[in-house]
HTML snippet that shows the backbone in 3Dmol.js (N, CA, C, O; Angstrom):
<script src="https://3Dmol.org/build/3Dmol-min.js"></script>
<div id="view" style="width:600px;height:400px;position:relative"></div>
<script>
const pdb = `
ATOM      1  N   MET A   1      -3.519 -23.353  -2.109  1.00  0.00           N
ATOM      2  CA  MET A   1      -3.085 -21.981  -1.879  1.00  0.00           C
ATOM      3  C   MET A   1      -3.536 -21.540  -0.490  1.00  0.00           C
ATOM      4  O   MET A   1      -4.686 -21.762  -0.111  1.00  0.00           O
ATOM      5  N   LYS A   2      -2.648 -20.924   0.258  1.00  0.00           N
ATOM      6  CA  LYS A   2      -2.931 -20.460   1.607  1.00  0.00           C
ATOM      7  C   LYS A   2      -3.789 -19.200   1.576  1.00  0.00           C
ATOM      8  O   LYS A   2      -3.525 -18.276   0.806  1.00  0.00           O
ATOM      9  N   THR A   3      -4.815 -19.171   2.420  1.00  0.00           N
ATOM     10  CA  THR A   3      -5.636 -17.976   2.565  1.00  0.00           C
ATOM     11  C   THR A   3      -4.985 -17.083   3.607  1.00  0.00           C
ATOM     12  O   THR A   3      -4.645 -17.551   4.694  1.00  0.00           O
ATOM     13  N   VAL A   4      -4.806 -15.802   3.295  1.00  0.00           N
ATOM     14  CA  VAL A   4      -4.155 -14.864   4.199  1.00  0.00           C
ATOM     15  C   VAL A   4      -5.221 -14.079   4.939  1.00  0.00           C
ATOM     16  O   VAL A   4      -6.110 -13.489   4.325  1.00  0.00           O
ATOM     17  N   LYS A   5      -5.127 -14.076   6.277  1.00  0.00           N
ATOM     18  CA  LYS A   5      -6.041 -13.283   7.089  1.00  0.00           C
ATOM     19  C   LYS A   5      -5.654 -11.821   6.982  1.00  0.00           C
ATOM     20  O   LYS A   5      -4.506 -11.498   6.677  1.00  0.00           O
ATOM     21  N   LYS A   6      -6.615 -10.931   7.235  1.00  0.00           N
ATOM     22  CA  LYS A   6      -6.355  -9.494   7.131  1.00  0.00           C
ATOM     23  C   LYS A   6      -5.185  -9.050   7.991  1.00  0.00           C
ATOM     24  O   LYS A   6      -4.409  -8.184   7.589  1.00  0.00           O
ATOM     25  N   SER A   7      -5.056  -9.637   9.170  1.00  0.00           N
ATOM     26  CA  SER A   7      -4.026  -9.172  10.090  1.00  0.00           C
ATOM     27  C   SER A   7      -2.655  -9.793   9.821  1.00  0.00           C
ATOM     28  O   SER A   7      -1.680  -9.437  10.481  1.00  0.00           O
ATOM     29  N   GLU A   8      -2.567 -10.712   8.866  1.00  0.00           N
ATOM     30  CA  GLU A   8      -1.276 -11.321   8.549  1.00  0.00           C
ATOM     31  C   GLU A   8      -0.513 -10.488   7.538  1.00  0.00           C
ATOM     32  O   GLU A   8      -1.113  -9.812   6.703  1.00  0.00           O
ATOM     33  N   SER A   9       0.783 -10.534   7.609  1.00  0.00           N
ATOM     34  CA  SER A   9       1.629  -9.875   6.617  1.00  0.00           C
ATOM     35  C   SER A   9       2.061 -10.913   5.594  1.00  0.00           C
ATOM     36  O   SER A   9       2.216 -12.092   5.912  1.00  0.00           O
ATOM     37  N   THR A  10       2.250 -10.464   4.386  1.00  0.00           N
ATOM     38  CA  THR A  10       2.799 -11.346   3.368  1.00  0.00           C
ATOM     39  C   THR A  10       4.120 -10.770   2.908  1.00  0.00           C
ATOM     40  O   THR A  10       4.286  -9.551   2.858  1.00  0.00           O
ATOM     41  N   ALA A  11       5.048 -11.626   2.576  1.00  0.00           N
ATOM     42  CA  ALA A  11       6.356 -11.177   2.111  1.00  0.00           C
ATOM     43  C   ALA A  11       6.559 -11.696   0.693  1.00  0.00           C
ATOM     44  O   ALA A  11       6.459 -12.898   0.447  1.00  0.00           O
ATOM     45  N   PHE A  12       6.839 -10.803  -0.226  1.00  0.00           N
ATOM     46  CA  PHE A  12       7.107 -11.179  -1.597  1.00  0.00           C
ATOM     47  C   PHE A  12       7.909 -10.073  -2.250  1.00  0.00           C
ATOM     48  O   PHE A  12       7.825  -8.919  -1.829  1.00  0.00           O
ATOM     49  N   PRO A  13       8.685 -10.403  -3.271  1.00  0.00           N
ATOM     50  CA  PRO A  13       9.491  -9.372  -3.941  1.00  0.00           C
ATOM     51  C   PRO A  13       8.600  -8.366  -4.660  1.00  0.00           C
ATOM     52  O   PRO A  13       7.564  -8.737  -5.211  1.00  0.00           O
ATOM     53  N   LEU A  14       8.993  -7.111  -4.659  1.00  0.00           N
ATOM     54  CA  LEU A  14       8.211  -6.067  -5.315  1.00  0.00           C
ATOM     55  C   LEU A  14       8.076  -6.299  -6.811  1.00  0.00           C
ATOM     56  O   LEU A  14       7.121  -5.814  -7.419  1.00  0.00           O
ATOM     57  N   GLY A  15       8.982  -7.008  -7.406  1.00  0.00           N
ATOM     58  CA  GLY A  15       8.895  -7.307  -8.830  1.00  0.00           C
ATOM     59  C   GLY A  15       7.649  -8.105  -9.191  1.00  0.00           C
ATOM     60  O   GLY A  15       7.213  -8.106 -10.342  1.00  0.00           O
ATOM     61  N   ASN A  16       7.080  -8.786  -8.196  1.00  0.00           N
ATOM     62  CA  ASN A  16       5.852  -9.543  -8.426  1.00  0.00           C
ATOM     63  C   ASN A  16       4.620  -8.649  -8.410  1.00  0.00           C
ATOM     64  O   ASN A  16       3.520  -9.132  -8.679  1.00  0.00           O
ATOM     65  N   LEU A  17       4.764  -7.375  -8.107  1.00  0.00           N
ATOM     66  CA  LEU A  17       3.632  -6.462  -8.017  1.00  0.00           C
ATOM     67  C   LEU A  17       3.367  -5.837  -9.382  1.00  0.00           C
ATOM     68  O   LEU A  17       3.783  -4.707  -9.638  1.00  0.00           O
ATOM     69  N   LYS A  18       2.703  -6.539 -10.227  1.00  0.00           N
ATOM     70  CA  LYS A  18       2.375  -6.042 -11.569  1.00  0.00           C
ATOM     71  C   LYS A  18       0.943  -5.552 -11.552  1.00  0.00           C
ATOM     72  O   LYS A  18       0.010  -6.346 -11.432  1.00  0.00           O
ATOM     73  N   LEU A  19       0.767  -4.243 -11.672  1.00  0.00           N
ATOM     74  CA  LEU A  19      -0.560  -3.633 -11.671  1.00  0.00           C
ATOM     75  C   LEU A  19      -1.392  -4.113 -10.490  1.00  0.00           C
ATOM     76  O   LEU A  19      -2.520  -4.575 -10.658  1.00  0.00           O
ATOM     77  N   LYS A  20      -0.824  -3.998  -9.297  1.00  0.00           N
ATOM     78  CA  LYS A  20      -1.493  -4.452  -8.089  1.00  0.00           C
ATOM     79  C   LYS A  20      -1.572  -3.332  -7.070  1.00  0.00           C
ATOM     80  O   LYS A  20      -0.783  -2.388  -7.086  1.00  0.00           O
ATOM     81  N   THR A  21      -2.529  -3.463  -6.202  1.00  0.00           N
ATOM     82  CA  THR A  21      -2.636  -2.571  -5.052  1.00  0.00           C
ATOM     83  C   THR A  21      -2.358  -3.397  -3.816  1.00  0.00           C
ATOM     84  O   THR A  21      -2.999  -4.423  -3.587  1.00  0.00           O
ATOM     85  N   LEU A  22      -1.408  -2.953  -3.023  1.00  0.00           N
ATOM     86  CA  LEU A  22      -1.025  -3.629  -1.797  1.00  0.00           C
ATOM     87  C   LEU A  22      -1.714  -2.946  -0.631  1.00  0.00           C
ATOM     88  O   LEU A  22      -1.634  -1.726  -0.486  1.00  0.00           O
ATOM     89  N   THR A  23      -2.384  -3.721   0.195  1.00  0.00           N
ATOM     90  CA  THR A  23      -3.007  -3.199   1.414  1.00  0.00           C
ATOM     91  C   THR A  23      -2.353  -3.895   2.590  1.00  0.00           C
ATOM     92  O   THR A  23      -2.324  -5.124   2.656  1.00  0.00           O
ATOM     93  N   LYS A  24      -1.826  -3.105   3.524  1.00  0.00           N
ATOM     94  CA  LYS A  24      -1.145  -3.660   4.690  1.00  0.00           C
ATOM     95  C   LYS A  24      -1.986  -3.348   5.924  1.00  0.00           C
ATOM     96  O   LYS A  24      -2.521  -2.247   6.056  1.00  0.00           O
ATOM     97  N   TYR A  25      -2.101  -4.328   6.832  1.00  0.00           N
ATOM     98  CA  TYR A  25      -2.910  -4.200   8.036  1.00  0.00           C
ATOM     99  C   TYR A  25      -2.027  -4.298   9.275  1.00  0.00           C
ATOM    100  O   TYR A  25      -0.958  -4.907   9.235  1.00  0.00           O
ATOM    101  N   ASN A  26      -2.482  -3.689  10.388  1.00  0.00           N
ATOM    102  CA  ASN A  26      -1.777  -3.867  11.659  1.00  0.00           C
ATOM    103  C   ASN A  26      -2.329  -5.115  12.346  1.00  0.00           C
ATOM    104  O   ASN A  26      -3.195  -5.793  11.793  1.00  0.00           O
ATOM    105  N   ALA A  27      -1.843  -5.416  13.526  1.00  0.00           N
ATOM    106  CA  ALA A  27      -2.241  -6.627  14.243  1.00  0.00           C
ATOM    107  C   ALA A  27      -3.731  -6.638  14.582  1.00  0.00           C
ATOM    108  O   ALA A  27      -4.318  -7.708  14.744  1.00  0.00           O
ATOM    109  N   ASP A  28      -4.347  -5.463  14.691  1.00  0.00           N
ATOM    110  CA  ASP A  28      -5.770  -5.359  15.020  1.00  0.00           C
ATOM    111  C   ASP A  28      -6.665  -5.411  13.782  1.00  0.00           C
ATOM    112  O   ASP A  28      -7.887  -5.339  13.908  1.00  0.00           O
ATOM    113  N   GLY A  29      -6.082  -5.535  12.595  1.00  0.00           N
ATOM    114  CA  GLY A  29      -6.858  -5.606  11.375  1.00  0.00           C
ATOM    115  C   GLY A  29      -7.171  -4.256  10.748  1.00  0.00           C
ATOM    116  O   GLY A  29      -7.915  -4.188   9.769  1.00  0.00           O
ATOM    117  N   GLN A  30      -6.610  -3.169  11.304  1.00  0.00           N
ATOM    118  CA  GLN A  30      -6.801  -1.832  10.733  1.00  0.00           C
ATOM    119  C   GLN A  30      -5.859  -1.651   9.542  1.00  0.00           C
ATOM    120  O   GLN A  30      -4.708  -2.086   9.584  1.00  0.00           O
ATOM    121  N   ILE A  31      -6.346  -1.014   8.491  1.00  0.00           N
ATOM    122  CA  ILE A  31      -5.494  -0.716   7.341  1.00  0.00           C
ATOM    123  C   ILE A  31      -4.468   0.347   7.743  1.00  0.00           C
ATOM    124  O   ILE A  31      -4.831   1.378   8.308  1.00  0.00           O
ATOM    125  N   ILE A  32      -3.185   0.096   7.452  1.00  0.00           N
ATOM    126  CA  ILE A  32      -2.151   1.090   7.744  1.00  0.00           C
ATOM    127  C   ILE A  32      -1.443   1.582   6.483  1.00  0.00           C
ATOM    128  O   ILE A  32      -0.710   2.569   6.533  1.00  0.00           O
ATOM    129  N   LEU A  33      -1.657   0.895   5.340  1.00  0.00           N
ATOM    130  CA  LEU A  33      -1.018   1.305   4.101  1.00  0.00           C
ATOM    131  C   LEU A  33      -1.802   0.784   2.901  1.00  0.00           C
ATOM    132  O   LEU A  33      -2.227  -0.371   2.880  1.00  0.00           O
ATOM    133  N   ILE A  34      -1.988   1.642   1.907  1.00  0.00           N
ATOM    134  CA  ILE A  34      -2.540   1.244   0.618  1.00  0.00           C
ATOM    135  C   ILE A  34      -1.600   1.837  -0.434  1.00  0.00           C
ATOM    136  O   ILE A  34      -1.393   3.049  -0.466  1.00  0.00           O
ATOM    137  N   ALA A  35      -1.040   0.997  -1.280  1.00  0.00           N
ATOM    138  CA  ALA A  35      -0.092   1.470  -2.288  1.00  0.00           C
ATOM    139  C   ALA A  35      -0.312   0.720  -3.596  1.00  0.00           C
ATOM    140  O   ALA A  35      -0.489  -0.499  -3.599  1.00  0.00           O
ATOM    141  N   SER A  36      -0.301   1.447  -4.696  1.00  0.00           N
ATOM    142  CA  SER A  36      -0.468   0.848  -6.020  1.00  0.00           C
ATOM    143  C   SER A  36       0.899   0.689  -6.670  1.00  0.00           C
ATOM    144  O   SER A  36       1.752   1.572  -6.580  1.00  0.00           O
ATOM    145  N   TYR A  37       1.095  -0.454  -7.329  1.00  0.00           N
ATOM    146  CA  TYR A  37       2.367  -0.772  -7.964  1.00  0.00           C
ATOM    147  C   TYR A  37       2.149  -1.193  -9.409  1.00  0.00           C
ATOM    148  O   TYR A  37       1.093  -1.719  -9.763  1.00  0.00           O
ATOM    149  N   ASN A  38       3.154  -0.958 -10.234  1.00  0.00           N
ATOM    150  CA  ASN A  38       3.181  -1.440 -11.607  1.00  0.00           C
ATOM    151  C   ASN A  38       4.582  -1.987 -11.848  1.00  0.00           C
ATOM    152  O   ASN A  38       5.550  -1.227 -11.885  1.00  0.00           O
ATOM    153  N   ASN A  39       4.690  -3.287 -12.009  1.00  0.00           N
ATOM    154  CA  ASN A  39       5.992  -3.952 -12.167  1.00  0.00           C
ATOM    155  C   ASN A  39       6.954  -3.630 -11.034  1.00  0.00           C
ATOM    156  O   ASN A  39       8.143  -3.413 -11.269  1.00  0.00           O
ATOM    157  N   GLY A  40       6.444  -3.599  -9.804  1.00  0.00           N
ATOM    158  CA  GLY A  40       7.271  -3.379  -8.629  1.00  0.00           C
ATOM    159  C   GLY A  40       7.589  -1.931  -8.323  1.00  0.00           C
ATOM    160  O   GLY A  40       8.320  -1.652  -7.373  1.00  0.00           O
ATOM    161  N   ILE A  41       7.058  -0.996  -9.108  1.00  0.00           N
ATOM    162  CA  ILE A  41       7.327   0.435  -8.924  1.00  0.00           C
ATOM    163  C   ILE A  41       6.060   1.114  -8.442  1.00  0.00           C
ATOM    164  O   ILE A  41       4.983   0.886  -8.993  1.00  0.00           O
ATOM    165  N   VAL A  42       6.179   1.952  -7.408  1.00  0.00           N
ATOM    166  CA  VAL A  42       5.024   2.693  -6.909  1.00  0.00           C
ATOM    167  C   VAL A  42       4.481   3.550  -8.047  1.00  0.00           C
ATOM    168  O   VAL A  42       5.194   4.366  -8.631  1.00  0.00           O
ATOM    169  N   ASN A  43       3.212   3.345  -8.343  1.00  0.00           N
ATOM    170  CA  ASN A  43       2.592   4.031  -9.459  1.00  0.00           C
ATOM    171  C   ASN A  43       1.096   4.141  -9.168  1.00  0.00           C
ATOM    172  O   ASN A  43       0.364   3.158  -9.286  1.00  0.00           O
ATOM    173  N   GLY A  44       0.652   5.317  -8.793  1.00  0.00           N
ATOM    174  CA  GLY A  44      -0.749   5.519  -8.446  1.00  0.00           C
ATOM    175  C   GLY A  44      -0.877   6.037  -7.039  1.00  0.00           C
ATOM    176  O   GLY A  44       0.037   6.665  -6.504  1.00  0.00           O
ATOM    177  N   LEU A  45      -2.018   5.769  -6.445  1.00  0.00           N
ATOM    178  CA  LEU A  45      -2.335   6.291  -5.126  1.00  0.00           C
ATOM    179  C   LEU A  45      -1.523   5.595  -4.041  1.00  0.00           C
ATOM    180  O   LEU A  45      -1.338   4.379  -4.076  1.00  0.00           O
ATOM    181  N   PHE A  46      -1.040   6.377  -3.075  1.00  0.00           N
ATOM    182  CA  PHE A  46      -0.288   5.879  -1.931  1.00  0.00           C
ATOM    183  C   PHE A  46      -0.898   6.525  -0.699  1.00  0.00           C
ATOM    184  O   PHE A  46      -0.866   7.748  -0.562  1.00  0.00           O
ATOM    185  N   LYS A  47      -1.454   5.720   0.202  1.00  0.00           N
ATOM    186  CA  LYS A  47      -2.068   6.236   1.422  1.00  0.00           C
ATOM    187  C   LYS A  47      -1.451   5.551   2.626  1.00  0.00           C
ATOM    188  O   LYS A  47      -1.233   4.339   2.626  1.00  0.00           O
ATOM    189  N   LYS A  48      -1.173   6.339   3.647  1.00  0.00           N
ATOM    190  CA  LYS A  48      -0.622   5.829   4.895  1.00  0.00           C
ATOM    191  C   LYS A  48      -1.574   6.248   6.013  1.00  0.00           C
ATOM    192  O   LYS A  48      -2.054   7.382   6.031  1.00  0.00           O
ATOM    193  N   PHE A  49      -1.849   5.330   6.948  1.00  0.00           N
ATOM    194  CA  PHE A  49      -2.813   5.571   8.007  1.00  0.00           C
ATOM    195  C   PHE A  49      -2.167   5.434   9.384  1.00  0.00           C
ATOM    196  O   PHE A  49      -1.210   4.680   9.558  1.00  0.00           O
ATOM    197  N   TYR A  50      -2.699   6.168  10.355  1.00  0.00           N
ATOM    198  CA  TYR A  50      -2.307   5.989  11.754  1.00  0.00           C
ATOM    199  C   TYR A  50      -2.865   4.655  12.237  1.00  0.00           C
ATOM    200  O   TYR A  50      -3.744   4.080  11.596  1.00  0.00           O
ATOM    201  N   GLU A  51      -2.359   4.166  13.357  1.00  0.00           N
ATOM    202  CA  GLU A  51      -2.805   2.893  13.918  1.00  0.00           C
ATOM    203  C   GLU A  51      -4.309   2.879  14.212  1.00  0.00           C
ATOM    204  O   GLU A  51      -4.923   1.812  14.233  1.00  0.00           O
ATOM    205  N   ASN A  52      -4.906   4.060  14.440  1.00  0.00           N
ATOM    206  CA  ASN A  52      -6.341   4.122  14.733  1.00  0.00           C
ATOM    207  C   ASN A  52      -7.194   4.179  13.466  1.00  0.00           C
ATOM    208  O   ASN A  52      -8.417   4.286  13.558  1.00  0.00           O
ATOM    209  N   GLY A  53      -6.578   4.110  12.291  1.00  0.00           N
ATOM    210  CA  GLY A  53      -7.306   4.079  11.036  1.00  0.00           C
ATOM    211  C   GLY A  53      -7.512   5.429  10.373  1.00  0.00           C
ATOM    212  O   GLY A  53      -8.052   5.489   9.268  1.00  0.00           O
ATOM    213  N   ILE A  54      -7.097   6.512  11.012  1.00  0.00           N
ATOM    214  CA  ILE A  54      -7.233   7.849  10.430  1.00  0.00           C
ATOM    215  C   ILE A  54      -6.120   8.073   9.410  1.00  0.00           C
ATOM    216  O   ILE A  54      -4.966   7.714   9.643  1.00  0.00           O
ATOM    217  N   LEU A  55      -6.482   8.668   8.285  1.00  0.00           N
ATOM    218  CA  LEU A  55      -5.518   8.926   7.217  1.00  0.00           C
ATOM    219  C   LEU A  55      -4.391   9.844   7.693  1.00  0.00           C
ATOM    220  O   LEU A  55      -4.650  10.928   8.216  1.00  0.00           O
ATOM    221  N   MET A  56      -3.151   9.412   7.514  1.00  0.00           N
ATOM    222  CA  MET A  56      -1.977  10.190   7.898  1.00  0.00           C
ATOM    223  C   MET A  56      -1.499  11.031   6.717  1.00  0.00           C
ATOM    224  O   MET A  56      -1.262  12.231   6.860  1.00  0.00           O
ATOM    225  N   GLU A  57      -1.357  10.403   5.556  1.00  0.00           N
ATOM    226  CA  GLU A  57      -0.890  11.108   4.370  1.00  0.00           C
ATOM    227  C   GLU A  57      -1.381  10.398   3.111  1.00  0.00           C
ATOM    228  O   GLU A  57      -1.635   9.193   3.107  1.00  0.00           O
ATOM    229  N   GLU A  58      -1.503  11.177   2.057  1.00  0.00           N
ATOM    230  CA  GLU A  58      -1.967  10.651   0.777  1.00  0.00           C
ATOM    231  C   GLU A  58      -1.246  11.398  -0.325  1.00  0.00           C
ATOM    232  O   GLU A  58      -1.123  12.621  -0.277  1.00  0.00           O
ATOM    233  N   VAL A  59      -0.771  10.667  -1.314  1.00  0.00           N
ATOM    234  CA  VAL A  59      -0.067  11.257  -2.444  1.00  0.00           C
ATOM    235  C   VAL A  59      -0.252  10.345  -3.655  1.00  0.00           C
ATOM    236  O   VAL A  59      -0.524   9.153  -3.508  1.00  0.00           O
ATOM    237  N   GLU A  60      -0.106  10.904  -4.828  1.00  0.00           N
ATOM    238  CA  GLU A  60      -0.198  10.106  -6.046  1.00  0.00           C
ATOM    239  C   GLU A  60       1.156  10.114  -6.750  1.00  0.00           C
ATOM    240  O   GLU A  60       1.808  11.151  -6.869  1.00  0.00           O
ATOM    241  N   TYR A  61       1.564   8.926  -7.215  1.00  0.00           N
ATOM    242  CA  TYR A  61       2.835   8.763  -7.909  1.00  0.00           C
ATOM    243  C   TYR A  61       2.587   8.352  -9.353  1.00  0.00           C
ATOM    244  O   TYR A  61       1.587   7.704  -9.666  1.00  0.00           O
ATOM    245  N   LYS A  62       3.498   8.731 -10.216  1.00  0.00           N
ATOM    246  CA  LYS A  62       3.546   8.207 -11.579  1.00  0.00           C
ATOM    247  C   LYS A  62       4.965   7.737 -11.803  1.00  0.00           C
ATOM    248  O   LYS A  62       5.888   8.542 -11.935  1.00  0.00           O
ATOM    249  N   ILE A  63       5.127   6.456 -11.843  1.00  0.00           N
ATOM    250  CA  ILE A  63       6.430   5.805 -12.003  1.00  0.00           C
ATOM    251  C   ILE A  63       7.445   6.370 -11.008  1.00  0.00           C
ATOM    252  O   ILE A  63       8.472   6.923 -11.402  1.00  0.00           O
ATOM    253  N   MET A  64       7.145   6.225  -9.715  1.00  0.00           N
ATOM    254  CA  MET A  64       7.993   6.612  -8.581  1.00  0.00           C
ATOM    255  C   MET A  64       8.185   8.119  -8.428  1.00  0.00           C
ATOM    256  O   MET A  64       8.947   8.541  -7.558  1.00  0.00           O
ATOM    257  N   LYS A  65       7.534   8.933  -9.228  1.00  0.00           N
ATOM    258  CA  LYS A  65       7.661  10.382  -9.108  1.00  0.00           C
ATOM    259  C   LYS A  65       6.353  10.935  -8.563  1.00  0.00           C
ATOM    260  O   LYS A  65       5.280  10.679  -9.109  1.00  0.00           O
ATOM    261  N   ARG A  66       6.456  11.697  -7.478  1.00  0.00           N
ATOM    262  CA  ARG A  66       5.269  12.284  -6.861  1.00  0.00           C
ATOM    263  C   ARG A  66       4.680  13.295  -7.822  1.00  0.00           C
ATOM    264  O   ARG A  66       5.381  14.193  -8.288  1.00  0.00           O
ATOM    265  N   ILE A  67       3.372  13.156  -8.130  1.00  0.00           N
ATOM    266  CA  ILE A  67       2.723  14.083  -9.047  1.00  0.00           C
ATOM    267  C   ILE A  67       1.617  14.886  -8.378  1.00  0.00           C
ATOM    268  O   ILE A  67       0.963  15.705  -9.023  1.00  0.00           O
ATOM    269  N   SER A  68       1.409  14.658  -7.101  1.00  0.00           N
ATOM    270  CA  SER A  68       0.430  15.457  -6.364  1.00  0.00           C
ATOM    271  C   SER A  68       1.062  15.898  -5.051  1.00  0.00           C
ATOM    272  O   SER A  68       2.000  15.258  -4.575  1.00  0.00           O
ATOM    273  N   PRO A  69       0.564  16.980  -4.458  1.00  0.00           N
ATOM    274  CA  PRO A  69       1.096  17.395  -3.170  1.00  0.00           C
ATOM    275  C   PRO A  69       0.677  16.417  -2.084  1.00  0.00           C
ATOM    276  O   PRO A  69      -0.357  15.758  -2.194  1.00  0.00           O
ATOM    277  N   TRP A  70       1.490  16.327  -1.028  1.00  0.00           N
ATOM    278  CA  TRP A  70       1.116  15.513   0.132  1.00  0.00           C
ATOM    279  C   TRP A  70      -0.114  16.108   0.743  1.00  0.00           C
ATOM    280  O   TRP A  70      -0.227  17.328   0.854  1.00  0.00           O
ATOM    281  N   LYS A  71      -1.039  15.273   1.142  1.00  0.00           N
ATOM    282  CA  LYS A  71      -2.225  15.704   1.879  1.00  0.00           C
ATOM    283  C   LYS A  71      -2.113  15.213   3.287  1.00  0.00           C
ATOM    284  O   LYS A  71      -3.005  15.458   4.099  1.00  0.00           O
TER     285      LYS A  71
END
`;
const viewer = $3Dmol.createViewer("view");
viewer.addModel(pdb, "pdb");
viewer.setStyle({}, {cartoon: {color: "spectrum"}});
viewer.zoomTo();
viewer.render();
</script>
């Protein structure tokens, strides 16, 4: 099994995201996205970050429906 470095992107179908949290990094290794999925559907916390690592927006979803206000 290949080990993925923090700065690498992985490509896979969303259907494979069963009760998983996806963390995406930029080329410098900074987190730019954290999203929770259940069977390929956004479900839970969703955070998006600026390139410098500062939080841009945060919202919570329940089965693709936003249940909290954008922060």
